[in-house]
C-alpha positions as CSV (number, residue, x, y, z in Angstrom):
1,M,35.0,41.4,33.5
2,S,32.4,42.5,36.1
3,G,31.4,45.3,33.8
4,D,30.7,42.9,31.0
5,S,28.5,40.7,33.2
6,R,26.6,43.8,34.4
7,V,26.0,44.9,30.8
8,L,24.7,41.4,29.9
9,M,22.4,41.4,32.9
10,D,21.0,44.8,31.9
11,H,20.5,43.5,28.4
12,N,18.6,40.4,29.7
13,M,16.4,42.6,31.9
14,E,15.6,44.8,28.9
15,I,14.3,41.9,26.9
16,G,12.4,40.5,29.8
17,V,14.4,37.3,30.5
18,T,15.5,36.4,33.9
19,P,19.2,35.5,33.9
20,A,18.9,32.4,36.1
21,Q,15.6,31.2,34.5
22,V,15.7,28.2,32.2
23,K,13.4,28.5,29.2
24,K,10.5,26.2,29.2
25,L,10.4,23.9,26.2
26,P,7.3,23.1,24.3
27,K,5.4,20.1,25.3
28,H,6.2,18.0,22.2
29,M,10.0,18.7,22.8
30,R,9.8,18.0,26.6
31,D,8.1,14.6,25.8
32,A,10.6,13.7,23.1
33,Q,12.6,10.6,24.1
34,I,16.1,9.6,23.0
35,S,16.0,6.8,20.4
36,T,17.8,3.7,21.4
37,E,18.2,2.3,17.9
38,R,21.7,1.7,16.8
39,T,21.4,4.0,13.8
40,H,20.5,7.1,16.0
41,L,22.6,8.7,18.6
42,I,20.4,11.7,19.3
43,S,16.7,12.2,19.4
44,D,15.0,12.3,16.1
45,P,13.8,15.8,15.0
46,A,10.1,16.4,15.3
47,R,8.4,15.3,12.1
48,K,4.9,16.2,11.2
49,P,2.5,13.2,11.2
50,R,2.3,11.4,8.0
51,Q,-1.0,10.8,6.2
52,R,-1.5,7.2,5.2
53,Y,-2.8,6.3,1.8
54,V,-4.0,2.9,3.2
55,Q,-4.5,2.2,6.9
56,K,-3.1,-0.8,8.7
57,D,-6.5,-2.4,8.7
58,G,-6.7,-2.1,4.9
59,K,-9.1,0.9,4.7
60,C,-8.2,3.3,2.0
61,N,-7.8,6.9,3.3
62,V,-9.4,8.5,0.2
63,H,-12.7,10.4,0.3
64,H,-14.6,11.3,-2.9
65,G,-15.8,14.9,-2.9
66,N,-17.7,17.1,-5.3
67,V,-19.3,14.2,-7.0
68,Q,-21.9,15.7,-9.4
69,E,-23.2,12.5,-11.1
70,T,-24.8,11.0,-8.0
71,Y,-27.4,9.2,-10.1
72,R,-24.7,6.6,-11.0
73,Y,-25.1,5.2,-7.5
74,L,-28.8,4.4,-8.2
75,S,-27.9,2.7,-11.5
76,D,-26.3,0.0,-9.3
77,L,-28.8,-0.1,-6.5
78,F,-27.8,-3.5,-5.2
79,T,-24.2,-2.6,-4.7
80,T,-25.2,0.7,-3.1
81,L,-27.3,-1.1,-0.6
82,V,-24.6,-3.7,0.1
83,D,-22.0,-0.9,0.7
84,L,-24.1,0.9,3.2
85,R,-23.3,0.7,6.9
86,W,-25.1,-1.8,9.0
87,R,-27.4,0.7,10.8
88,L,-28.5,2.2,7.4
89,S,-29.0,-1.3,5.9
90,L,-31.2,-2.5,8.8
91,F,-33.2,0.8,8.7
92,I,-33.8,0.5,4.9
93,F,-34.5,-3.3,5.2
94,T,-37.3,-2.5,7.8
95,L,-38.5,0.5,6.0
96,V,-38.9,-1.2,2.7
97,Y,-41.1,-4.0,4.1
98,V,-43.2,-1.7,6.3
99,V,-43.8,0.7,3.4
100,N,-44.7,-2.2,1.1
101,W,-47.2,-3.6,3.6
102,L,-48.7,-0.2,4.2
103,F,-49.1,0.5,0.5
104,F,-50.9,-2.7,-0.3
105,G,-52.9,-2.5,2.9
106,F,-54.1,0.9,1.8
107,L,-55.1,-0.5,-1.6
108,W,-57.1,-3.3,0.1
109,W,-58.8,-0.8,2.3
110,L,-59.5,1.4,-0.7
111,I,-61.2,-1.5,-2.6
112,A,-63.3,-2.3,0.5
113,L,-64.3,1.4,0.8
114,I,-65.3,1.7,-2.9
115,R,-67.3,-1.5,-2.8
116,G,-69.0,-0.6,0.4
117,D,-67.6,-3.5,2.4
118,L,-66.8,-1.3,5.3
119,V,-70.5,-0.3,5.7
120,H,-72.3,-3.5,4.6
121,G,-69.7,-6.0,5.7
122,D,-71.8,-7.2,8.7
123,E,-74.9,-8.0,6.7
124,D,-75.6,-11.7,6.0
125,D,-76.7,-11.2,2.4
126,W,-73.6,-9.1,1.5
127,T,-70.6,-10.7,-0.1
128,P,-67.5,-8.6,0.5
129,C,-64.3,-8.7,-1.4
130,V,-62.3,-9.8,1.6
131,E,-64.2,-11.4,4.5
132,N,-63.7,-9.8,8.0
133,L,-62.0,-6.7,6.5
134,N,-63.8,-3.8,8.2
135,S,-61.0,-1.2,8.9
136,F,-57.6,0.0,7.8
137,V,-55.9,-2.0,10.6
138,S,-57.5,-5.2,9.3
139,A,-56.5,-4.3,5.7
140,F,-52.9,-3.8,6.9
141,L,-52.9,-7.2,8.6
142,F,-54.4,-8.8,5.5
143,S,-51.6,-7.3,3.5
144,I,-49.0,-8.8,5.8
145,E,-50.6,-12.2,5.7
146,T,-50.8,-12.2,1.9
147,E,-47.2,-11.2,1.3
148,T,-45.7,-13.4,4.0
149,T,-48.1,-16.3,3.1
150,I,-49.0,-16.7,6.8
151,G,-52.6,-17.6,6.2
152,Y,-54.4,-17.4,9.5
153,G,-57.7,-18.3,7.8
154,Y,-59.7,-15.5,9.4
155,R,-59.5,-13.0,6.5
156,V,-59.8,-14.5,3.0
157,I,-60.6,-13.1,-0.5
158,T,-63.8,-14.2,-2.2
159,E,-64.2,-15.2,-5.8
160,K,-66.7,-12.3,-6.6
161,C,-64.0,-9.7,-6.4
162,P,-62.0,-9.5,-9.7
163,E,-60.2,-6.3,-8.7
164,G,-59.1,-8.0,-5.5
165,I,-57.8,-11.0,-7.4
166,I,-55.7,-8.7,-9.7
167,L,-54.3,-6.9,-6.6
168,L,-53.5,-10.2,-5.0
169,L,-51.4,-11.2,-8.1
170,V,-49.6,-7.9,-8.2
171,Q,-48.7,-8.0,-4.5
172,A,-47.5,-11.6,-4.7
173,I,-45.2,-10.8,-7.6
174,L,-43.9,-7.5,-6.2
175,G,-43.5,-9.1,-2.8
176,S,-41.3,-11.8,-4.2
177,I,-39.1,-9.2,-5.9
178,V,-38.8,-7.3,-2.7
179,N,-38.0,-10.4,-0.7
180,A,-35.3,-11.5,-3.2
181,M,-33.6,-8.2,-3.3
182,M,-33.6,-7.4,0.4
183,V,-32.8,-10.9,1.6
184,G,-30.1,-11.1,-1.1
185,C,-28.6,-7.8,0.1
186,M,-28.5,-9.0,3.7
187,F,-27.0,-12.3,2.8
188,V,-24.2,-10.8,0.7
189,K,-23.6,-8.2,3.4
190,I,-23.3,-10.9,6.1
191,S,-21.0,-13.1,4.0
192,Q,-18.9,-10.3,2.5
193,P,-15.3,-11.5,1.8
194,K,-13.8,-8.5,3.6
195,N,-15.0,-10.1,6.8
196,R,-12.8,-13.1,6.0
197,A,-9.9,-10.7,5.6
198,E,-10.1,-9.9,9.3
199,T,-8.3,-13.2,10.0
200,L,-5.5,-12.4,7.6
201,M,-2.5,-10.9,9.4
202,F,0.4,-8.7,8.2
203,S,3.4,-7.9,10.3
204,H,3.5,-4.5,12.0
205,K,7.0,-3.8,10.5
206,A,8.8,-4.5,7.3
207,V,12.5,-5.2,7.5
208,I,15.6,-4.9,5.2
209,S,18.5,-7.3,5.5
210,V,20.7,-9.6,3.5
211,R,19.4,-12.9,2.2
212,D,21.7,-15.2,0.1
213,N,24.1,-12.3,-0.4
214,K,21.3,-10.1,-1.7
215,M,19.6,-7.1,0.0
216,C,15.9,-7.9,0.5
217,L,12.9,-6.1,1.7
218,M,10.7,-8.5,3.7
219,F,7.4,-8.6,5.6
220,R,5.3,-11.5,7.0
221,V,1.8,-12.6,6.3
222,G,-0.4,-15.2,8.0
223,D,-3.8,-16.8,8.2
224,L,-5.5,-17.5,11.5
225,R,-8.2,-19.8,10.1
226,N,-7.9,-23.5,9.3
227,S,-9.9,-23.0,6.1
228,H,-7.4,-21.8,3.5
229,I,-7.3,-19.0,1.0
230,V,-7.4,-20.7,-2.4
231,E,-5.2,-19.4,-5.2
232,A,-3.7,-16.8,-2.9
233,S,-1.5,-14.2,-4.5
234,I,0.3,-11.1,-3.2
235,R,1.5,-7.9,-4.7
236,A,3.0,-4.6,-3.5
237,K,3.0,-1.0,-4.5
238,L,5.4,1.9,-3.6
239,I,3.5,5.1,-3.0
240,R,5.5,8.3,-3.0
241,S,5.6,11.7,-4.6
242,Q,7.5,12.1,-7.8
243,Q,8.5,14.9,-10.2
244,T,9.0,13.9,-13.8
245,K,11.8,15.2,-16.0
246,E,9.4,17.6,-17.6
247,G,8.6,19.2,-14.2
248,E,5.2,17.5,-13.6
249,F,4.6,16.7,-10.0
250,I,2.8,13.5,-9.2
251,P,1.6,13.5,-5.6
252,L,0.8,9.8,-5.1
253,N,2.7,7.9,-7.8
254,Q,2.4,4.1,-7.7
255,T,5.4,2.0,-8.5
256,D,5.2,-1.8,-8.7
257,I,7.4,-3.7,-6.3
258,N,8.3,-7.2,-7.6
259,I,7.8,-9.8,-5.0
260,G,8.1,-12.8,-7.3
261,F,5.8,-12.1,-10.2
262,D,8.3,-13.4,-12.8
263,T,9.3,-16.4,-10.7
264,G,5.9,-17.4,-9.4
265,D,6.8,-16.7,-5.8
266,D,3.8,-14.4,-5.5
267,R,1.5,-17.4,-5.6
268,L,1.2,-18.4,-2.0
269,F,0.3,-21.7,-0.2
270,L,-0.8,-19.9,2.9
271,V,-1.0,-22.7,5.4
272,S,1.5,-21.3,7.9
273,P,2.9,-17.7,8.1
274,L,5.2,-16.8,5.2
275,I,7.9,-14.2,4.9
276,I,7.4,-12.3,1.6
277,S,10.7,-11.1,0.2
278,H,11.4,-8.4,-2.4
279,E,14.9,-8.7,-3.9
280,I,16.4,-5.3,-4.3
281,N,17.9,-5.5,-7.7
282,E,18.4,-3.2,-10.7
283,K,14.7,-3.0,-11.3
284,S,13.8,-2.2,-7.7
285,P,13.1,1.4,-6.6
286,F,15.4,0.8,-3.6
287,W,18.4,-0.2,-5.8
288,E,20.5,2.9,-5.1
289,M,19.0,3.8,-1.7
290,T,21.4,3.6,1.3
291,L,20.3,3.6,5.0
292,A,21.0,7.4,5.3
293,Q,18.9,8.1,2.2
294,M,16.1,5.9,3.3
295,E,15.8,7.8,6.6
296,K,15.2,11.0,4.6
297,E,12.7,9.5,2.1
298,E,8.9,9.7,2.6
299,F,7.1,6.8,1.1
300,E,4.5,4.1,1.8
301,I,4.5,0.5,0.8
302,V,1.0,-0.9,0.2
303,V,0.7,-4.7,0.2
304,I,-2.4,-6.5,-1.2
305,L,-3.2,-10.2,-0.6
306,E,-5.9,-11.7,-2.8
307,G,-7.5,-15.2,-3.1
308,M,-10.8,-17.1,-3.0
309,V,-12.4,-18.1,0.3
310,E,-12.5,-21.9,0.5
311,A,-15.9,-22.0,2.2
312,T,-17.8,-19.7,-0.1
313,G,-15.7,-19.4,-3.3
314,M,-15.9,-15.6,-3.2
315,T,-12.8,-13.5,-3.9
316,C,-11.2,-12.0,-0.8
317,Q,-8.8,-9.1,-0.6
318,A,-6.7,-8.0,2.4
319,R,-4.6,-4.9,2.5
320,S,-2.0,-3.2,4.7
321,S,0.7,-0.6,4.4
322,Y,4.1,0.3,5.8
323,L,5.3,3.9,6.1
324,D,9.0,4.8,5.8
325,T,9.2,4.8,9.6
326,E,7.9,1.2,9.7
327,V,10.6,-0.2,7.4
328,L,13.5,-1.1,9.7
329,W,17.0,-1.6,8.3
330,G,19.1,-4.5,9.6
331,Y,16.5,-6.7,11.1
332,R,15.0,-10.2,10.5
333,F,11.8,-11.9,11.6
334,T,11.8,-14.3,14.6
335,P,10.8,-17.9,13.5
336,V,7.3,-18.9,14.5
337,L,7.1,-22.5,13.3
338,S,8.2,-25.4,15.5
339,L,7.9,-29.2,15.0
340,E,5.9,-31.1,17.6
341,K,4.8,-34.7,17.7
342,G,3.0,-35.3,14.5
343,F,2.3,-31.7,13.5
344,Y,3.8,-28.2,13.1
345,E,2.9,-25.6,15.6
346,V,2.7,-21.9,14.9
347,D,3.4,-19.5,17.7
348,Y,1.6,-16.3,16.9
349,N,3.1,-14.5,19.9
350,N,6.3,-14.1,17.8
351,F,4.5,-13.2,14.6
352,H,5.5,-9.5,14.8
353,E,8.8,-10.1,16.6
354,I,12.0,-9.1,14.9
355,Y,15.7,-9.3,15.9
356,E,18.7,-7.2,14.9
357,T,21.3,-8.7,12.4
358,N,24.5,-7.5,10.8
359,T,23.6,-5.6,7.6
360,P,25.7,-3.2,5.6
361,T,24.4,0.3,5.5
362,C,25.4,0.8,1.8
363,S,22.9,0.5,-1.0
364,A,22.1,-2.8,-2.7
365,K,24.0,-1.6,-5.8
366,E,27.2,-1.0,-3.9
367,L,26.7,-4.4,-2.1
368,A,26.4,-6.2,-5.4
369,A,29.5,-4.5,-6.7
370,K,31.5,-5.6,-3.6
371,L,30.2,-9.2,-3.8
372,R,31.3,-9.4,-7.4
373,E,34.8,-8.6,-6.3
374,G,34.7,-10.5,-3.1
375,P,34.4,-14.1,-4.4
376,L,37.6,-13.7,-6.4
377,L,39.9,-14.1,-3.4
378,P,38.5,-17.6,-2.4
379,Q,38.9,-18.7,-5.9
380,L,42.5,-17.6,-6.1
381,S,43.2,-19.5,-2.9
382,L,41.8,-22.6,-4.3
383,L,43.9,-22.2,-7.4
384,S,47.1,-21.7,-5.5
385,P,50.1,-23.9,-6.4
386,E,50.5,-25.2,-2.8
387,P,48.2,-28.2,-3.3
388,K,50.0,-28.9,-6.6
389,M,53.4,-29.1,-4.9
390,H,52.1,-31.4,-2.2
391,T,50.5,-33.8,-4.7
392,F,53.5,-33.6,-7.0
393,D,55.8,-34.8,-4.2
394,T,53.6,-37.8,-3.5
395,L,53.7,-38.8,-7.2
396,D,57.5,-38.3,-7.2
397,S,57.8,-40.7,-4.3
398,M,55.7,-43.2,-6.1
399,S,57.7,-42.8,-9.3
400,E,60.9,-43.4,-7.4
401,G,59.7,-46.7,-6.1
402,D,58.3,-47.8,-9.5
403,P,59.9,-46.0,-12.4
404,L,58.0,-45.9,-15.7
405,S,59.3,-47.1,-19.0
406,P,59.8,-44.6,-21.8
407,D,56.7,-45.8,-23.6
408,E,54.5,-45.6,-20.4
409,E,55.9,-42.2,-19.7
410,Q,55.0,-41.0,-23.2
411,E,51.5,-42.5,-22.8
412,E,51.1,-40.8,-19.5
413,K,52.0,-37.5,-20.9
414,D,49.6,-37.9,-23.9
415,S,46.7,-38.7,-21.6
416,G,47.3,-35.8,-19.3
417,G,48.3,-38.2,-16.5
418,D,50.5,-35.7,-14.7
419,R,47.6,-35.0,-12.3
420,G,49.9,-33.6,-9.6
421,E,50.6,-30.7,-11.9
422,T,47.1,-30.1,-13.1
423,N,45.3,-30.4,-9.7
424,G,44.5,-26.9,-8.5
425,S,46.0,-25.2,-11.6
426,A,43.8,-22.7,-13.4
427,A,45.9,-22.8,-16.6
428,A,45.6,-26.6,-16.8
429,L,41.8,-26.4,-16.3
430,E,41.5,-23.9,-19.2
431,D,43.5,-26.2,-21.5
432,L,41.1,-29.2,-21.0
433,P,38.4,-29.7,-23.6
434,L,34.8,-29.0,-22.3
435,V,31.7,-30.8,-23.2
436,D,28.5,-29.2,-22.0
437,G,30.5,-27.2,-19.4
438,L,32.2,-30.3,-17.9
439,P,35.8,-31.4,-18.4
440,D,36.4,-34.7,-20.2
């Protein structure tokens, strides 16, 4: 025994490992914590970080590269200016006006130079094109006054300058176009509907639990403003990789998730927070997915809320997403609505809160099969002969006290009057005639 230990020690020394030394784990394994969820008994294996298709704030994580036809951006210049960042928008806004004023200031200075106003402008018998324009700075100031219609009254154009009158008309027209375009861009950028989407909230997590004996995928949406989203509608997409039967690999395949399109439940009256529910049925991509299978899947659920802003009438769209790790099995949302004196109060502190509930770990398909078999037992108990015997004894006691004549007895049998025997009997119910699904 001692010889074996000595051999093992010599082997450890050969490979450079101290026998009593504990191997130092990597940092990501040392920091790993044991999960306290009921579905996990050991720490989750280290998984590489998932790349989102849509971020939680609604921004799409897609960058367009190698775009050759960049001239298409200039064909829609207005939208291009609106989509620019604020720092670029303000820089272009200032640059356009300054360049415009400098350009027309140069033209006014050039007219004064050609006519000789810069040399003979101080002579009493000389009529300049623009009075008191004797340098490029004064021409630049006159250009600003003309385009902005300030009109200080010190520099003014004279009637003996046709070229100046034509330049004045051109600057007035082009200046109006520049004002309309730049002010319009700034107005649209300030009042963009995506800013309204900042007050639309989505729950941090999505949950799966049973609702009305049906497995459902649920998440919560809410609006922080008192002004409502008009004609609000919501839809959801499942994003995951898929390989077709022919072997084609689709990296980001989009599958529609029905959250009430056929029933109209996707049209929302978003006054208070709502729980959006997707019934996992035969048409759902989660129909045959169990808890164990869902933990192995890699997918992303993108939710899109659309509607018109009540204040401006513009269309607004808010987006969010849920990774597979953000879809929790066996949870429900904590209620946030309470009744106060004369109004309903929403507690947004509980908007993202969830609580655990009893939920089967089987798939929705298996649950539906079990529920189809389950309700048969209560029906059989209702159709048991025990109530019949109890009711029949009561009728017997009544018949003993007041016996029926043979004619009354025959009439009672013809009219089905033996109710003690038919009550609770499935065979008697089947023999009764039906009109519109109801017994006569």
